ZAMARGU-4260 file (C-alpha; in steps of 0.2 Angstrom, whole numbers, plus 5000, padded with zeros to 4 digits):
<rodrens>
0) 5507/5328/5101 | 5492/5339/5099 | 5477/5337/5110 | 5464/5325/5104 | 5446/5332/5105
5) 5436/5323/5118 | 5421/5325/5107 | 5429/5316/5092 | 5418/5303/5085 | 5420/5285/5090
10) 5425/5280/5072 | 5441/5291/5073 | 5453/5279/5064 | 5468/5285/5074 | 5459/5281/5091
15) 5465/5264/5097 | 5454/5252/5107 | 5459/5248/5125 | 5465/5231/5119 | 5477/5239/5107
20) 5484/5251/5120 | 5486/5237/5133 | 5495/5228/5119 | 5507/5242/5117 | 5510/5244/5135
25) 5513/5225/5137 | 5526/5227/5123 | 5535/5241/5133 | 5533/5232/5150 | 5531/5213/5147
30) 5520/5206/5161 | 5532/5190/5161 | 5546/5201/5168 | 5536/5206/5184 | 5540/5199/5200
35) 5531/5183/5205 | 5522/5191/5219 | 5516/5206/5208 | 5499/5210/5201 | 5501/5219/5184
40) 5490/5222/5169 | 5473/5227/5165 | 5463/5229/5181 | 5446/5236/5174 | 5440/5240/5157
45) 5433/5233/5141 | 5446/5229/5128 | 5434/5234/5114 | 5432/5252/5121 | 5440/5267/5112
50) 5454/5276/5121 | 5458/5294/5117 | 5465/5301/5133 | 5477/5292/5144 | 5483/5298/5161
55) 5498/5292/5170 | 5501/5292/5189 | 5510/5283/5202 | 5495/5278/5214 | 5477/5273/5210
60) 5471/5284/5224 | 5454/5294/5225 | 5463/5311/5221 | 5470/5303/5205 | 5453/5296/5200
65) 5446/5313/5202 | 5459/5320/5190 | 5457/5306/5177 | 5438/5308/5177 | 5439/5327/5177
70) 5450/5327/5162 | 5440/5314/5153 | 5453/5301/5153 | 5448/5284/5145 | 5462/5275/5153
75) 5472/5278/5169 | 5489/5269/5170 | 5497/5268/5187 | 5513/5261/5193 | 5506/5254/5210
80) 5493/5241/5209 | 5476/5244/5216 | 5474/5226/5221 | 5491/5218/5226 | 5483/5204/5235
85) 5468/5194/5230 | 5451/5201/5233 | 5434/5193/5233 | 5424/5209/5230 | 5425/5226/5222
90) 5409/5232/5230 | 5408/5251/5232 | 5407/5248/5251 | 5426/5249/5252 | 5438/5262/5246
95) 5446/5251/5233 | 5429/5245/5227 | 5424/5263/5225 | 5439/5267/5214 | 5434/5253/5202
100) 5416/5259/5202 | 5420/5277/5199 | 5432/5273/5185 | 5420/5262/5176 | 5405/5273/5179
105) 5415/5287/5171 | 5421/5277/5157 | 5439/5275/5162 | 5449/5259/5162 | 5464/5255/5174
110) 5480/5247/5170 | 5495/5243/5181 | 5514/5242/5176 | 5523/5239/5192 | 5539/5228/5193
115) 5538/5225/5175 | 5541/5244/5173 | 5554/5244/5186 | 5565/5232/5175 | 5561/5238/5158
120) 5573/5249/5147 | 5567/5267/5149 | 5558/5261/5164 | 5558/5267/5182 | 5576/5263/5185
125) 5582/5272/5169 | 5572/5287/5172 | 5579/5289/5190 | 5597/5285/5183 | 5595/5299/5170
130) 5590/5312/5183 | 5605/5309/5194 | 5617/5308/5180 | 5622/5290/5179 | 5632/5285/5163
135) 5638/5268/5156 | 5624/5259/5166 | 5619/5241/5168 | 5605/5233/5179 | 5609/5231/5197
140) 5601/5214/5196 | 5598/5206/5179 | 5581/5199/5176 | 5580/5180/5174 | 5565/5181/5162
145) 5559/5191/5147 | 5568/5199/5132 | 5584/5210/5132 | 5591/5202/5148 | 5607/5212/5145
150) 5597/5228/5148 | 5582/5223/5158 | 5583/5221/5177 | 5580/5229/5194 | 5589/5245/5197
155) 5604/5253/5188 | 5622/5256/5192 | 5636/5265/5183 | 5648/5280/5184 | 5642/5298/5188
160) 5644/5310/5173 | 5653/5322/5186 | 5661/5315/5202 | 5655/5325/5217 | 5654/5325/5236
165) 5640/5315/5245 | 5632/5330/5251 | 5632/5339/5234 | 5625/5322/5226 | 5611/5322/5239
170) 5607/5340/5234 | 5607/5335/5216 | 5594/5321/5220 | 5583/5333/5229 | 5583/5346/5215
175) 5579/5332/5202 | 5564/5324/5211 | 5547/5330/5215 | 5547/5339/5232 | 5539/5329/5247
180) 5538/5332/5265 | 5551/5319/5269 | 5564/5327/5258 | 5581/5318/5255 | 5591/5310/5269
185) 5609/5303/5267 | 5621/5292/5277 | 5640/5294/5276 | 5653/5308/5276 | 5646/5323/5267
190) 5663/5328/5261 | 5667/5310/5254 | 5669/5309/5235 | 5658/5298/5225 | 5661/5293/5207
195) 5649/5278/5205 | 5631/5276/5210 | 5617/5264/5210 | 5598/5268/5210 | 5582/5258/5213
200) 5565/5267/5213 | 5554/5262/5227 | 5558/5251/5242 | 5576/5245/5240 | 5585/5239/5256
205) 5583/5221/5250 | 5596/5224/5237 | 5611/5230/5248 | 5621/5214/5243 | 5619/5218/5225
210) 5625/5236/5228 | 5640/5230/5238 | 5644/5218/5224 | 5643/5232/5211 | 5655/5242/5222
215) 5644/5258/5220 | 5650/5273/5230 | 5632/5278/5234 | 5615/5270/5233 | 5599/5280/5230
220) 5582/5271/5234 | 5567/5273/5246 | 5559/5267/5262 | 5576/5263/5270 | 5573/5255/5287
225) 5583/5258/5303 | 5591/5241/5305 | 5596/5237/5287 | 5603/5254/5284 | 5612/5255/5301
230) 5620/5237/5298 | 5625/5242/5280 | 5634/5258/5286 | 5642/5249/5301 | 5649/5236/5290
235) 5655/5249/5277 | 5664/5259/5291 | 5672/5243/5299 | 5679/5237/5282 | 5686/5254/5278
240) 5695/5255/5295 | 5701/5237/5292 | 5708/5243/5276 | 5717/5258/5284 | 5704/5271/5279
245) 5693/5283/5289 | 5677/5274/5295 | 5664/5287/5289 | 5671/5286/5271 | 5666/5267/5270
250) 5655/5264/5255 | 5642/5262/5250 | 5634/5278/5256 | 5615/5279/5256 | 5603/5292/5249
255) 5585/5289/5255 | 5570/5297/5245 | 5552/5297/5247 | 5545/5281/5238 | 5533/5291/5227
260) 5547/5304/5222 | 5559/5290/5216 | 5546/5282/5204 | 5537/5298/5197 | 5550/5302/5184
265) 5546/5286/5174 | 5529/5293/5170 | 5535/5305/5157 | 5545/5291/5149 | 5530/5280/5149
270) 5519/5293/5141 | 5531/5297/5127 | 5535/5278/5124 | 5516/5274/5123 | 5513/5288/5111
275) 5528/5282/5100 | 5522/5264/5100 | 5505/5268/5095 | 5511/5280/5082 | 5521/5266/5074
280) 5504/5258/5070 | 5495/5274/5064 | 5486/5276/5081 | 5486/5291/5092 | 5481/5296/5110
285) 5483/5311/5120 | 5493/5308/5136 | 5495/5318/5152 | 5506/5315/5167 | 5498/5318/5184
290) 5508/5330/5195 | 5498/5326/5210 | 5509/5322/5225 | 5502/5306/5231 | 5516/5303/5244
295) 5506/5299/5260 | 5516/5310/5271 | 5510/5328/5272 | 5521/5337/5284 | 5538/5337/5293
300) 5544/5345/5309 | 5563/5347/5310 | 5571/5339/5325 | 5583/5350/5336
</rodrens>
């Protein structure tokens, strides 16, 4: 949609209140579908305030706050929570308290859509699945709560639009995601053919059993730790040998991405879907997706 003039009067009939924007976001990503340990929803801001500009980002870090305030955003929507655990103070004597103070002083609210956005249709998992070419998909693990339980859940699994080798698939993932210092790692025979894939944005080695149950050839996720990944691959190779195949061809194979990179693609979906949801009520905001790389790793030295 066209840009909204930052100096437009507060009486602009198309400009929603923060409460209306939050209502639209909650419709897209119901808080009831978030994991029990999660902290989602409005973190800071007055529901009666007018919203004209919304910035979407993965992390509520200082550089993103700079970008939001520099652009004149009225609302910052992030995937990761600022306060995942309880806090007794938001004083500006801490780095998180400073984030709250700077946003509110600059007239910018903060809203979080985390695991409720992971599970949603056109959420984090669907955005990642679209990028790597998964068709006929279903949730890797169906949500027990919330609407549309047939299409709402953690991760996605389905067939690849075009079968390929593990190495070529890893290259496809690398080309589709934002560049990071980590790049893309994979585990398995690079020449093995893969026809089905599972994806889960963010930390996903807690879902190995679901990936095995889904019989996916390859699993794309982030933050893979040594022991869980090693045990999964050892088991896959053992079972492949027991079935008369070659050990390295045992599935599932693994593709490990940077956490930030696997979740960033959702931001464009979120911006488009919020715009559409508000337009249905005759409301309009200008949206922007942050392209700041907020992955914490800044460099890599190849090993010999």
